[in-house]
N, C-alpha and C positions, 0 to 999 in steps of 0.2 A: 668083417669089420676091421678097423685099423689096429695097428700095433702101437702100444703105449709103453714107454719106459719111465719108471719111477726111480729117482736117485735119492737114497736115504743114508742114514748113519746111525750108529749104535751109541750115541752119547745119551745115556739114559735109555728108556724104552719108548718114549712118546713119539719120536720121529718114525720109528719102525711100525708102531701100532697104527699111526695115521696112514702110513704107506700101505699096510695090509688091509685096512678098512677101505681105503680108496681102491685098491686092487679088486676087492670083492664087489664093490659097486660097479666098476667098469666092466668086469668080467660078466656080471649079471646082464649087462646091456649088450654083450656080445663081443667086446673088445678082447684082444690078446694082450695080457699085461705081464711085464717082468719087473721085479724089484732088484736093484743092484746097490751095492755099497762101495763106492769108489775108494774110500779110505782103506778098506780091507783089500781091495784089488790092487792098490798101489804097493802094498807090502806091509810087513810087520812094523817097521819103524814108524810109518805114518799112522798106522792103527794105534800104536802105543802112544804116540804124541797127542792125538786128538781124542780118540774114543776112550782109551784107558786113562789118559791124562785128565779128561773130564770127570770120570768116575772117581779118581783119586782126589782131585781138588774139591769136588762137590761134597764128598763124604768126609774127608780128612782135613781139608784146608778151605772151608767154604768162604771165609773172609777174603782170602787171596783170590779165589775164583771170582768173587764179586768185584774186586778191584780190577782184575784183568778184563772182565766183561765190560765194565764201565769205560776203561781206557780204550778198549777196542772200538768204542762208539765214536771216538774223536776222529775227525776226518783224516788227519795226517797218519795216525796209527792205523786206522781202518784201511787206508790206501796201501800201507806197507804189508799188512796181513793178506789183503786181497792179491797183491802182486806175488807174494810168496806162494799162495794157494794156486794161482793161475799157472805159475812156473812148475809147481810140483805135480798138480793133478790134471792139467788140461790134456796131456797126452793119453792118460788112462781113461778119462771120461770120453774123449774123442774115439778111442778104440772100442769102448763099450757101445757107443752110439752106432759105429760102423758095423759092429757085430750083430746088433739087434734090429737095426734098420727101422726105428720107430717113426710114426707120423706125428707124435706128440710127446713132449717131455714134461714130467713133473719133478719138482724138488720138494722134499719135506724137511730139509735142513738148510739153514741160512748160509753156511760156509760153502755150499755147492752152487748157490744162485749165481755168484759172480764167475765161477769157473765156466758154467754153461754160457753165460752172457759173453765171456771173453771169446769163446769159440764162435758165437754168433757175430760178434763185432769184427772178428778177423775173417769172417765169411767162410769158415771151415764147415759150418753147418748152417742150414736155413730151416729151422723147425720152430713151431710155436712152443713157448715155455710158460708153464703155470707154476707159481710158487705157492706152496701151502705154508701159511704162517701158523706155527703150532703153539704160539703163546699169545697173550692178549695185548702185549705192547711190542711192536715190530722193531727189531734191532736194525741198525744201519746196514748190516750185512745183507739184508733183504733188498736193499734199494739199488736198482739198476734199470736203466732205460730199455734194456733188451728183454726184460720180463714182459710178456704179453698180457698176463692177468695174475692177480693175487686172490687167493681164497683166504678169508680171515674169519675169526670167530665171533666178531661183534662189530657194531658201528663204532664202538670205542677204539677198537683196533684199527679200523679204517681211518679214523682221525689221526692216529699216530703215524700212518704212512703218508697221508696228505701233508702233514706237518713237515715231513722230510722231502717233500717235492714230488711225490708220486701222483700222477693224474688220477682223479677220482673215478674216471671212466674205466680204469684198469682194475678197480678194487671191488670184490664181490663178497659181501658178508653172508656167505652161505653156511658158515660154521666149520670148525675143525672136524675132519672126518672121524667118526666114531662108529662102533658096531651098531647094527640095527637093534640089538637087545636093549641098548640104552635109549633108543628113540621110541620105545613102547611105553604106553601109559603105565603108571605105577599100579601095582597090584593092591587093590583096596581091601582084599580079603586077607588081611594080615593081623598078627597079634597087635593089639592096641597099646601094649606096654611101650613106654617111651624108650627109644633105642638109639644109641650112638654108634656110628661106624668110625673107628680110629684107624687111619692108614698112614703108612710111611713111604709111599711110592714103591716103585719096582725094586729099588735098592734096599728098602727097609731101613730108612734112617733111624738110628738108635734113639733119637730124641723122643720117639713115641713111648719109650720106657718111662721117661719122666712124666709124660702126660698121663699114662695109665696109673702110675703111682699116686698122682694127685687126684685123679677122677674117682678112685675107689673110696676116697674120703669125702666126696661130695655128700651133702646132707640128704639128697633125694635118692630114691631107689629106682634104678633103671638097668636096662641091658647094655652091654658093651661088646661089640664085635671088633676084634683087632686083626688087621691084616699086615703081616710082616714082610710081604714080598719075597724076594730071594735071600733074605737074611736068615739063614737056618739057625745060626747061633742065637739070634734075638728071639726067634720063635721058641726054641727050646727053653731059654731062660724065662720067658714070660709064662710058658705052660707050667713050668715047675713052681712058679710063685703065685699065679693068679687064676688058673683054670678053675671053673666051677663057680661057686658062690662066695663072694668076698664083700663083707660089709653091706649086705643087701643088694649087691650088684651081681647079676648073672653075666659071667664073662666067658667068651669063646675066642680062642686064638687060632688064627689061620696063617699058613705060609703063603706061597704063591697059589692063587686060586683063580679059576675061570668063572667063579660064581659071583663076581662083583655086581652084575645087574640085579641078582636076587637079593644080595646083601643090601644094596641101595634101596630096593623096594621095601625092605623091612625097617629102614632107618628114618628117624625124624631129623637127625642132624648128622653131618659128616665132619669129622675133625681130621684135617689133612694138610700136608704141604701142597702148595698150589701149582702143581704141574699142569700144563695146558690141557692134556688129555683128561686127567682126573677131574678137574673142575668143569670141563665141558660135559663130561658124563653126568656129574652131579647136577649141573644146570638143566640138562635135558630131563633128568629125573625129578627136577623141581625140589631139590633138597638144599636147605640152608647150610652154609659152609662156615666153619670156624677154623681160622688159620693161626696155629700157635707157633709155627716155625716155617722158615722158607730158606732155600739156598739163595744167597745174595746174587743179584743179577736179574735174569728174566723172571724168576719166581717172585722176587721183590716187586717187580713191575706188575706182574699179574695180580698180586695182592692189592696194589694201589687201585687198579681198574675194577676189580671185583667188589671192593669195599665201596667205591664210588657208585657202582651200579646197584648197590643195596642188596646183593645176594650173599655177601660174606661179612664176617666180623673178624678183625685181626686183633690178636692179643699179644702182649709183649712178655708175659711171664706166666708161670703156672697158676698163681693166685687169680690172675685175670681170666685164665681158662675156665676155672671152676665157676667164677662169677658169670661168665658168658653162658655157660651151660645152664646154670641155675636160672638165669634171666629168661632164656628160651623155654626152659621147662615150666616156669611159672607163668609165662605169658603166651598162651596159644595164639592170641591175635597177632603178636609180633612174629611168631613163627609162620603164620599164614601169610602175613605181609611179605616176608622174604620169599616164601614159596611162589607167590603171585608174581614177584619181580623176576624170579628165575623163569617162570612160565612165559612171561612176556618176552624175555630174551630168546628162549627156545622156540617160541612160536614164530619169531622173525627169521629163523634160520631155514635154509632150504638145501639140505644135502643132496637131494635128487637133482638139483639144478647144476651140480658140479659135472655130471655126465652130459647134460645138455650143453653146457659151456664148452666142454671138451670137444663135442661133436662140431660145434660151430667153429672152433679154432682149427680143427683138423680140415674142415672143408672150406676154410677161407672166408668166413663171414667177417664183416667189418666190426671192429670193437665198439664203435659208436652205436651200431644197431643192436649189439649184444647188451650194452648198458641200458639202452632204452627199453629193452624187452625183459630185463632181469627182474 
């Protein structure tokens, strides 16, 4: 089978998670797959500027990050950033392609879409390119005529691309790639105690500390599982203060864990920042989402679409968080309505079709025929 090259980046963990899930799917079908991170290959300066820069801005200066994200969507600014990235990264990306000799390219990060497109436009490469959109509203960085196909998480996402001029025939709402564990039906043989899953993303955003402090004073008794990601300091602090039974709440604190599918199976509601991968996993598990905080930028846009779709509730302060939890606790019918809307979205996704689309592009099928058969 053909060789596939996936270009990713470590801004957060979502892009690499999507890349690894995609790799597993393609390898299962017999393809040889390699994941590379051009920003790291380029050198420490570029890695610091983009990867480490994102982590610092997102956790320490989120409002500034949000402004930069918004500004970069303006055509003039976007063009300048794209020109800089093409100049800086095109040689590295070209060398990686020559080294691995793929038949198909994927990108799971928007900043890499235009670099590959630049190489295609200058006729230095002639390979099909699929862009994985890892959020629910597509940024202008994704938009380029040399992208052969887009994989998006929903029809809502599809609309955000067509609004930016992308042909509908190129867009396939197959879903953001996630592990098969999240695509399994929820385990119904679970403890029926109402359970919340509180998550702060891979970086362990410390705002979950404020959320937990408020939730322990909710008038209802329920379980709370808290996932702190890679934030070891936060995990230790919460364990010292909240582990065990607090005000009738059974609380368990986790750091980075691979047991998220099992924790979601146990949960009635997830309280989380709306990273693209996390909310996709929750939607596939049909779990209603409460969003008490987000990183301005793509997560703010994700929130808008998820609320519009009826699978999430956004709250602007801690008081509203407890009100939202109580409302879902006291109204099983509302909880079920949100579950059914999540199920409707997840039923419309087709992750297995990503492999079929890949094969069709590798072997030169016409996109119009692919769209008609999708």
